[in-house]
FILO-990785 format. One record per residue (C-alpha): x, y, z. Coordinates in nm, 4 decimals. Layout:
# FILO-990785
<roti x="X" y="Y" z="Z"/>
...
# end
This chain:
# FILO-990785
<roti x="15.0456" y="10.3333" z="16.6965"/>
<roti x="15.2183" y="9.9966" z="16.6915"/>
<roti x="14.8868" y="9.8152" z="16.6433"/>
<roti x="14.7965" y="10.0391" z="16.3467"/>
<roti x="15.1398" y="9.9923" z="16.1945"/>
<roti x="15.1363" y="9.6120" z="16.2286"/>
<roti x="14.7796" y="9.5958" z="16.0955"/>
<roti x="14.8380" y="9.7908" z="15.7763"/>
<roti x="15.1886" y="9.6633" z="15.7010"/>
<roti x="15.0493" y="9.3088" z="15.7143"/>
<roti x="14.7427" y="9.3892" z="15.5026"/>
<roti x="14.9577" y="9.5655" z="15.2416"/>
<roti x="15.1968" y="9.2720" z="15.2201"/>
<roti x="14.9019" y="9.0381" z="15.1552"/>
<roti x="14.7287" y="9.2615" z="14.8944"/>
<roti x="14.6716" y="9.0647" z="14.5749"/>
<roti x="14.6262" y="9.3500" z="14.3254"/>
<roti x="14.6311" y="9.7263" z="14.2822"/>
<roti x="14.2601" y="9.7568" z="14.3583"/>
<roti x="14.3151" y="9.6032" z="14.7032"/>
<roti x="14.6079" y="9.8397" z="14.7601"/>
<roti x="14.3932" y="10.1413" z="14.6761"/>
<roti x="14.1251" y="10.0245" z="14.9165"/>
<roti x="14.3854" y="9.9938" z="15.1954"/>
<roti x="14.5228" y="10.3404" z="15.1188"/>
<roti x="14.1775" y="10.4937" z="15.1538"/>
<roti x="14.1114" y="10.2913" z="15.4714"/>
<roti x="14.4315" y="10.4151" z="15.6337"/>
<roti x="14.5097" y="10.7556" z="15.4802"/>
<roti x="14.1848" y="10.8722" z="15.3224"/>
<roti x="13.9875" y="11.1645" z="15.4655"/>
<roti x="13.8121" y="10.9268" z="15.7055"/>
<roti x="14.0980" y="10.6801" z="15.7342"/>
<roti x="14.2241" y="10.5589" z="16.0683"/>
<roti x="14.5559" y="10.7424" z="16.0516"/>
<roti x="14.3867" y="11.0599" z="15.9265"/>
<roti x="14.1435" y="11.0532" z="16.2205"/>
<roti x="14.4380" y="11.0166" z="16.4573"/>
<roti x="14.5962" y="11.3235" z="16.2967"/>
<roti x="14.2810" y="11.5250" z="16.3710"/>
<roti x="14.3067" y="11.4375" z="16.7408"/>
<roti x="14.6318" y="11.6332" z="16.7644"/>
<roti x="14.4326" y="11.9535" z="16.8032"/>
<roti x="14.2829" y="11.8297" z="17.1283"/>
<roti x="14.6190" y="11.7470" z="17.2813"/>
<roti x="14.8438" y="11.9612" z="17.4942"/>
<roti x="15.1544" y="12.1096" z="17.3314"/>
<roti x="15.3727" y="11.8536" z="17.5066"/>
<roti x="15.1607" y="11.5607" z="17.3779"/>
<roti x="15.1585" y="11.7027" z="17.0245"/>
<roti x="15.5375" y="11.7208" z="17.0235"/>
<roti x="15.5444" y="11.3467" z="17.0881"/>
<roti x="15.2469" y="11.2225" z="16.8860"/>
<roti x="15.2884" y="11.4460" z="16.5801"/>
<roti x="15.6235" y="11.3020" z="16.4655"/>
<roti x="15.5070" y="10.9475" z="16.5404"/>
<roti x="15.1911" y="10.9895" z="16.3271"/>
<roti x="15.3875" y="11.1438" z="16.0402"/>
<roti x="15.6389" y="10.8604" z="16.0573"/>
<roti x="15.3521" y="10.6066" z="16.0489"/>
<roti x="15.1957" y="10.7820" z="15.7510"/>
<roti x="15.5283" y="10.7823" z="15.5641"/>
<roti x="15.5868" y="10.4145" z="15.6441"/>
<roti x="15.2423" y="10.3151" z="15.5134"/>
<roti x="15.2956" y="10.5186" z="15.1942"/>
<roti x="15.6358" y="10.3523" z="15.1407"/>
<roti x="15.4850" y="10.0081" z="15.1952"/>
<roti x="15.2061" y="10.0859" z="14.9467"/>
<roti x="15.4572" y="10.2041" z="14.6821"/>
<roti x="15.6835" y="9.9030" z="14.7329"/>
<roti x="15.3931" y="9.6572" z="14.7069"/>
<roti x="15.2599" y="9.8315" z="14.3963"/>
<roti x="15.6023" y="9.8052" z="14.2296"/>
<roti x="15.6275" y="9.4381" z="14.3269"/>
<roti x="15.2845" y="9.3648" z="14.1760"/>
<roti x="15.3839" y="9.5476" z="13.8540"/>
<roti x="15.7068" y="9.3484" z="13.8296"/>
<roti x="15.5179" y="9.0220" z="13.8814"/>
<roti x="15.2640" y="9.1165" z="13.6131"/>
<roti x="15.5424" y="9.2031" z="13.3680"/>
<roti x="15.7208" y="8.8767" z="13.4422"/>
<roti x="15.4007" y="8.6840" z="13.3780"/>
<roti x="15.3403" y="8.8715" z="13.0527"/>
<roti x="15.6955" y="8.8068" z="12.9351"/>
<roti x="15.6536" y="8.4356" z="13.0041"/>
<roti x="15.3260" y="8.4293" z="12.8108"/>
<roti x="15.4497" y="8.6372" z="12.5142"/>
<roti x="15.7960" y="8.4848" z="12.4832"/>
<roti x="15.9048" y="8.4325" z="12.1233"/>
<roti x="16.2182" y="8.2880" z="11.9724"/>
<roti x="16.3101" y="8.5527" z="11.7144"/>
<roti x="16.5422" y="8.3077" z="11.5367"/>
<roti x="16.2458" y="8.0939" z="11.4283"/>
<roti x="16.1285" y="8.1245" z="11.0636"/>
<roti x="15.8552" y="8.3823" z="11.0062"/>
<roti x="15.5007" y="8.2551" z="11.0201"/>
<roti x="15.3413" y="8.2524" z="10.6700"/>
<roti x="15.0421" y="8.4617" z="10.7731"/>
<roti x="15.2761" y="8.7436" z="10.8765"/>
<roti x="15.4964" y="8.7340" z="10.5681"/>
<roti x="15.5080" y="9.0734" z="10.3999"/>
<roti x="15.4479" y="9.1316" z="10.0296"/>
<roti x="15.6088" y="9.3446" z="9.7597"/>
<roti x="15.3942" y="9.6394" z="9.6486"/>
<roti x="15.2793" y="9.6250" z="9.2828"/>
<roti x="15.4606" y="9.9527" z="9.2092"/>
<roti x="15.7894" y="9.8087" z="9.3368"/>
<roti x="15.7297" y="9.4844" z="9.1472"/>
<roti x="15.6523" y="9.6569" z="8.8169"/>
<roti x="15.9513" y="9.8898" z="8.8588"/>
<roti x="16.1740" y="9.5832" z="8.8907"/>
<roti x="16.0054" y="9.4224" z="8.5892"/>
<roti x="16.0633" y="9.7310" z="8.3742"/>
<roti x="16.4227" y="9.7571" z="8.4955"/>
<roti x="16.4894" y="9.3910" z="8.4093"/>
<roti x="16.3528" y="9.4325" z="8.0558"/>
<roti x="16.5489" y="9.7464" z="7.9706"/>
<roti x="16.8649" y="9.6157" z="8.1393"/>
<roti x="16.8543" y="9.3307" z="7.8876"/>
<roti x="16.8584" y="9.5959" z="7.6117"/>
<roti x="17.1637" y="9.7661" z="7.7616"/>
<roti x="16.9943" y="10.0467" z="7.9575"/>
<roti x="17.1291" y="10.1440" z="8.2986"/>
<roti x="16.9233" y="10.3040" z="8.5789"/>
<roti x="16.9715" y="10.6743" z="8.6580"/>
<roti x="16.8254" y="10.8621" z="8.9551"/>
<roti x="16.7935" y="11.2262" z="9.0540"/>
<roti x="16.6459" y="11.4587" z="9.3200"/>
<roti x="16.2708" y="11.4822" z="9.3670"/>
<roti x="16.2966" y="11.8560" z="9.4462"/>
<roti x="16.4234" y="11.9991" z="9.1190"/>
<roti x="16.5334" y="12.3361" z="8.9945"/>
<roti x="16.2917" y="12.5145" z="8.7647"/>
<roti x="16.5634" y="12.5063" z="8.4976"/>
<roti x="16.6132" y="12.1275" z="8.5003"/>
<roti x="16.2402" y="12.0576" z="8.5215"/>
<roti x="16.1238" y="12.2986" z="8.2508"/>
<roti x="16.3748" y="12.5250" z="8.0741"/>
<roti x="16.6293" y="12.2555" z="7.9884"/>
<roti x="16.3456" y="12.0486" z="7.8414"/>
<roti x="16.2388" y="12.3255" z="7.6032"/>
<roti x="15.9187" y="12.3977" z="7.8009"/>
<roti x="15.8470" y="12.7717" z="7.7563"/>
<roti x="15.7499" y="13.0023" z="8.0405"/>
<roti x="15.3887" y="13.0326" z="7.9216"/>
<roti x="15.3315" y="12.6547" z="7.9078"/>
<roti x="15.0295" y="12.5421" z="8.1196"/>
<roti x="15.2423" y="12.2809" z="8.2991"/>
<roti x="15.4354" y="12.5622" z="8.4667"/>
<roti x="15.1236" y="12.7090" z="8.6284"/>
<roti x="15.0773" y="12.6665" z="9.0040"/>
<roti x="14.7485" y="12.4866" z="8.9404"/>
<roti x="14.9477" y="12.1985" z="8.7865"/>
<roti x="15.2879" y="12.2100" z="8.9571"/>
<roti x="15.3929" y="12.2145" z="9.3235"/>
<roti x="15.6385" y="12.5004" z="9.3817"/>
<roti x="15.8475" y="12.5242" z="9.6975"/>
<roti x="15.7876" y="12.8241" z="9.9249"/>
<roti x="16.0194" y="13.1217" z="9.8898"/>
<roti x="16.0570" y="13.3953" z="10.1477"/>
<roti x="15.9647" y="13.7479" z="10.0481"/>
<roti x="16.2524" y="13.9114" z="9.8675"/>
<roti x="16.4174" y="13.5815" z="9.7722"/>
<roti x="16.5229" y="13.6264" z="9.4088"/>
<roti x="16.6800" y="13.2835" z="9.3598"/>
<roti x="16.5328" y="13.0621" z="9.0829"/>
<roti x="16.2312" y="12.8638" z="9.2086"/>
<roti x="16.2331" y="12.4926" z="9.2860"/>
<roti x="15.9522" y="12.2453" z="9.2203"/>
<roti x="15.8510" y="11.8942" z="9.3079"/>
<roti x="15.9522" y="11.7362" z="8.9790"/>
<roti x="15.6582" y="11.6834" z="8.7434"/>
<roti x="15.8351" y="11.4070" z="8.5468"/>
<roti x="16.1640" y="11.2183" z="8.5593"/>
<roti x="16.2929" y="11.3947" z="8.2458"/>
<roti x="16.5227" y="11.6196" z="8.4577"/>
<roti x="16.7194" y="11.3025" z="8.5366"/>
<roti x="16.7862" y="11.2711" z="8.1624"/>
<roti x="16.9331" y="11.6215" z="8.1590"/>
<roti x="17.1522" y="11.5437" z="8.4599"/>
<roti x="17.2640" y="11.2158" z="8.2992"/>
<roti x="17.3644" y="11.3955" z="7.9799"/>
<roti x="17.5544" y="11.6580" z="8.1807"/>
<roti x="17.7468" y="11.3921" z="8.3769"/>
<roti x="17.7992" y="11.1128" z="8.1220"/>
<roti x="17.7746" y="11.2800" z="7.7822"/>
<roti x="17.7157" y="11.0681" z="7.4716"/>
<roti x="17.6659" y="10.7883" z="7.3821"/>
<roti x="17.4093" y="10.7238" z="7.6529"/>
<roti x="17.1388" y="10.4692" z="7.7299"/>
<roti x="16.9468" y="10.5115" z="8.0577"/>
<roti x="16.6040" y="10.4670" z="8.2130"/>
<roti x="16.4885" y="10.6975" z="8.4930"/>
<roti x="16.2256" y="10.5500" z="8.7266"/>
<roti x="16.0950" y="10.7414" z="9.0261"/>
<roti x="15.8268" y="10.9448" z="9.2003"/>
<roti x="15.6780" y="11.2519" z="9.0346"/>
<roti x="15.4236" y="11.5093" z="9.1532"/>
<roti x="15.1333" y="11.6927" z="8.9920"/>
<roti x="14.8306" y="11.8729" z="9.1352"/>
<roti x="14.5631" y="11.6223" z="9.0317"/>
<roti x="14.3510" y="11.3664" z="9.2167"/>
<roti x="14.0813" y="11.1296" z="9.0869"/>
<roti x="14.0347" y="10.7615" z="8.9996"/>
<roti x="14.3218" y="10.7632" z="8.7503"/>
<roti x="14.5371" y="11.0486" z="8.8908"/>
<roti x="14.7063" y="11.1107" z="9.2245"/>
<roti x="14.9241" y="11.4043" z="9.3426"/>
<roti x="15.2197" y="11.1661" z="9.3647"/>
<roti x="15.2711" y="10.8818" z="9.1183"/>
<roti x="15.5528" y="10.6902" z="8.9501"/>
<roti x="15.7051" y="10.7222" z="8.6062"/>
<roti x="15.9863" y="10.5634" z="8.4115"/>
<roti x="16.1457" y="10.7475" z="8.1224"/>
<roti x="16.4048" y="10.6203" z="7.8804"/>
<roti x="16.6757" y="10.7956" z="7.6830"/>
<roti x="16.9101" y="10.6599" z="7.4168"/>
<roti x="17.1672" y="10.8808" z="7.2416"/>
<roti x="17.4080" y="10.7748" z="6.9674"/>
<roti x="17.5223" y="10.8845" z="6.6224"/>
<roti x="17.2758" y="10.6937" z="6.4025"/>
<roti x="16.9642" y="10.6434" z="6.6196"/>
<roti x="16.6282" y="10.6806" z="6.4451"/>
<roti x="16.2552" y="10.6325" z="6.5020"/>
<roti x="16.3007" y="10.2762" z="6.3769"/>
<roti x="16.5204" y="10.2012" z="6.6800"/>
<roti x="16.2564" y="10.3572" z="6.9075"/>
<roti x="15.9817" y="10.1447" z="6.7521"/>
<roti x="16.1796" y="9.8229" z="6.7949"/>
<roti x="16.2704" y="9.9081" z="7.1547"/>
<roti x="15.9090" y="9.9755" z="7.2540"/>
<roti x="15.7780" y="9.6673" z="7.0742"/>
<roti x="16.0258" y="9.4453" z="7.2566"/>
<roti x="15.9377" y="9.6099" z="7.5871"/>
<roti x="15.5619" y="9.5621" z="7.5455"/>
<roti x="15.5997" y="9.1967" z="7.4412"/>
<roti x="15.8253" y="9.1236" z="7.7393"/>
<roti x="15.6205" y="9.3203" z="7.9938"/>
<roti x="15.2790" y="9.1800" z="7.9017"/>
<roti x="15.4388" y="8.8408" z="7.8274"/>
<roti x="15.2917" y="8.7962" z="7.4796"/>
<roti x="15.4564" y="8.6617" z="7.1648"/>
<roti x="15.3413" y="8.9363" z="6.9323"/>
<roti x="15.2030" y="9.2869" z="6.9653"/>
<roti x="15.1012" y="9.5636" z="6.7281"/>
<roti x="15.1865" y="9.9237" z="6.8124"/>
<roti x="15.0331" y="10.2327" z="6.6593"/>
<roti x="15.2300" y="10.5582" z="6.6578"/>
<roti x="15.0148" y="10.8737" z="6.6465"/>
<roti x="15.1694" y="11.2121" z="6.5750"/>
<roti x="15.1647" y="11.4347" z="6.8811"/>
<roti x="15.3539" y="11.7256" z="7.0354"/>
<roti x="15.5882" y="11.7341" z="7.3323"/>
<roti x="15.8242" y="12.0308" z="7.3830"/>
<roti x="16.1229" y="11.8034" z="7.4465"/>
<roti x="16.0901" y="11.5752" z="7.1387"/>
<roti x="16.0608" y="11.6409" z="6.7654"/>
<roti x="15.9017" y="11.4514" z="6.6017"/>
<roti x="15.6773" y="11.3298" z="6.8828"/>
<roti x="15.4409" y="11.0340" z="6.8940"/>
<roti x="15.1926" y="10.8796" z="7.1337"/>
<roti x="15.1957" y="10.5010" z="7.1295"/>
<roti x="14.8898" y="10.2744" z="7.1375"/>
<roti x="14.8785" y="9.8951" z="7.1643"/>
<roti x="14.6241" y="9.6685" z="6.9971"/>
<roti x="14.4111" y="9.4959" z="7.2595"/>
<roti x="14.0678" y="9.3657" z="7.3514"/>
<roti x="13.8516" y="9.4088" z="7.6619"/>
<roti x="13.6381" y="9.0976" z="7.6362"/>
<roti x="13.4761" y="9.0127" z="7.9679"/>
<roti x="13.6383" y="9.3168" z="8.1259"/>
<roti x="13.9839" y="9.1585" z="8.0941"/>
<roti x="14.2619" y="9.3266" z="7.9000"/>
<roti x="14.4258" y="9.1078" z="7.6361"/>
<roti x="14.7270" y="9.2634" z="7.4647"/>
<roti x="14.8128" y="9.1840" z="7.1024"/>
<roti x="14.4639" y="9.0864" z="6.9849"/>
<roti x="14.1229" y="9.2431" z="6.9240"/>
<roti x="14.0011" y="9.5598" z="6.7589"/>
<roti x="14.0630" y="9.8149" z="7.0355"/>
<roti x="14.3583" y="10.0442" z="7.0901"/>
<roti x="14.4987" y="10.1596" z="7.4243"/>
<roti x="14.7385" y="10.4501" z="7.4749"/>
<roti x="15.0286" y="10.3541" z="7.7016"/>
<roti x="15.3097" y="10.6080" z="7.6566"/>
<roti x="15.4571" y="10.9091" z="7.4828"/>
<roti x="15.7803" y="10.9134" z="7.2837"/>
<roti x="15.9835" y="11.0858" z="7.0143"/>
<roti x="16.3248" y="11.1967" z="6.8942"/>
<roti x="16.5073" y="11.4208" z="7.1416"/>
<roti x="16.4755" y="11.7895" z="7.0538"/>
<roti x="16.8083" y="11.9542" z="6.9564"/>
<roti x="16.7586" y="12.2218" z="7.2247"/>
<roti x="16.7341" y="11.9486" z="7.4906"/>
<roti x="17.0597" y="11.7949" z="7.3670"/>
<roti x="17.2282" y="12.1342" z="7.3869"/>
<roti x="17.0970" y="12.1834" z="7.7419"/>
<roti x="17.2685" y="11.8553" z="7.8295"/>
<roti x="17.5978" y="11.9771" z="7.6729"/>
<roti x="17.5669" y="11.7400" z="7.3749"/>
<roti x="17.6210" y="11.8594" z="7.0159"/>
<roti x="17.2985" y="11.7937" z="6.8182"/>
<roti x="17.4946" y="11.8089" z="6.4920"/>
<roti x="17.6905" y="11.4979" z="6.5916"/>
<roti x="17.4459" y="11.3077" z="6.8125"/>
<roti x="17.0770" y="11.2263" z="6.8145"/>
<roti x="16.8530" y="11.0059" z="7.0218"/>
<roti x="16.5059" y="10.8995" z="7.1245"/>
<roti x="16.3153" y="10.9296" z="7.4515"/>
<roti x="15.9965" y="10.7812" z="7.5927"/>
<roti x="15.7973" y="10.7954" z="7.9154"/>
<roti x="15.5230" y="10.5885" z="8.0726"/>
<roti x="15.3423" y="10.5678" z="8.4054"/>
<roti x="15.4460" y="10.2745" z="8.6234"/>
<roti x="15.1188" y="10.2855" z="8.8178"/>
<roti x="14.9182" y="10.2852" z="8.4941"/>
<roti x="15.0858" y="9.9831" z="8.3395"/>
<roti x="15.0621" y="9.8033" z="8.6760"/>
<roti x="14.6855" y="9.8643" z="8.6710"/>
<roti x="14.6616" y="9.7307" z="8.3152"/>
<roti x="14.8724" y="9.4209" z="8.3701"/>
<roti x="14.7317" y="9.3136" z="8.7062"/>
<roti x="14.3704" y="9.4325" z="8.6727"/>
<roti x="14.3769" y="9.7012" z="8.9441"/>
<roti x="14.0728" y="9.9308" z="8.8967"/>
<roti x="14.1544" y="10.2374" z="9.1094"/>
<roti x="14.4880" y="10.4190" z="9.1242"/>
<roti x="14.4101" y="10.5706" z="9.4656"/>
<roti x="14.4161" y="10.2244" z="9.6263"/>
<roti x="14.7923" y="10.2097" z="9.5574"/>
<roti x="14.8462" y="10.4602" z="9.8401"/>
<roti x="14.5744" y="10.3617" z="10.0929"/>
<roti x="14.7963" y="10.1197" z="10.2929"/>
<roti x="14.5061" y="9.8729" z="10.3130"/>
<roti x="14.6546" y="9.5396" z="10.4250"/>
<roti x="14.3772" y="9.3429" z="10.2527"/>
<roti x="14.4578" y="9.5132" z="9.9217"/>
<roti x="14.8308" y="9.4627" z="9.9720"/>
<roti x="14.7869" y="9.0922" z="10.0461"/>
<roti x="14.5667" y="9.0479" z="9.7393"/>
<roti x="14.7825" y="9.2363" z="9.4880"/>
<roti x="15.1223" y="9.2004" z="9.6581"/>
<roti x="15.4043" y="8.9757" z="9.5393"/>
<roti x="15.6283" y="8.7342" z="9.7236"/>
<roti x="15.9571" y="8.8852" z="9.8388"/>
<roti x="16.1337" y="8.5967" z="9.6624"/>
<roti x="15.9519" y="8.6583" z="9.3315"/>
<roti x="16.2375" y="8.8520" z="9.1695"/>
<roti x="16.1519" y="8.9470" z="8.8085"/>
<roti x="16.3872" y="8.8044" z="8.5448"/>
<roti x="16.3420" y="8.7587" z="8.1709"/>
<roti x="16.4566" y="8.3959" z="8.1727"/>
<roti x="16.2532" y="8.3018" z="8.4815"/>
<roti x="15.9417" y="8.5032" z="8.3999"/>
<roti x="15.8514" y="8.8521" z="8.5165"/>
<roti x="15.5435" y="8.7494" z="8.7179"/>
<roti x="15.4584" y="8.4063" z="8.8535"/>
# end
């Protein structure tokens, strides 16, 4: 017994890795191990001999198991210590350039749009992404039979059977934020509402979740002329051109009257978009004068106040400005794409310093 104990305790102490420890365990305690074979000999002994040898063999087995566990833990600690020495890093050092993160084009363009409209006196308003059916549709003069209210176009939240409360939706536009802003602030009012919106569509130019920014200005003497000037100044600042020509086409939106879709003069020579020149026209947004029913839904008297509203897709204008061909790539989390189209964290858009450098 003492010879076996000294033999294996010494071998275990000298084991260099876990593979050597496993080999020693099998050699001593495996089915054909030396200690296991000794345990089998107990059956050939007299009862008196078994009373002596049995406890001694069990004690030896326990001691070898303890030695194996202790050596395994010591090897693990040594390996961890070695790894910590090799992977040590001073976290107070400046970040390495190749690991510097970038600002997503959607975030960058949102900041650019915010900077432009802030210079015109617009503040930023935000609201919930899960909206009541009333704020998302009814308050915006969208009738119950309108196609946008169908489940094939809009994501409705689940309601338990027998639940008679008004339904909620994932907002299909940021216009509900305009209603909430009118309810809270009243008139006069000048806000933009950027944020995520949701619609059941998915292809090269549509995704189920995308980003919009909508603007609202309410005062006593606002007209379409003010809307036209505001959009012209925005397009010139955003695309960083000295002059631009806009074309207003009559259209229909339930929440504005009159309504107009806005095109910009441009060219596509060589596959590159050039704003303000050429013979082509490109639709970029929808706009119009706020419908009196929408003003009333926001607790504003349409006999005393009027205003204009507009809305455009942040993802769409980001694609146009920075030459991004596929909208779906915005949400793929591809690091190569993010490094190529991303912006420096220090590249904060300002009108005096330039929106994009």
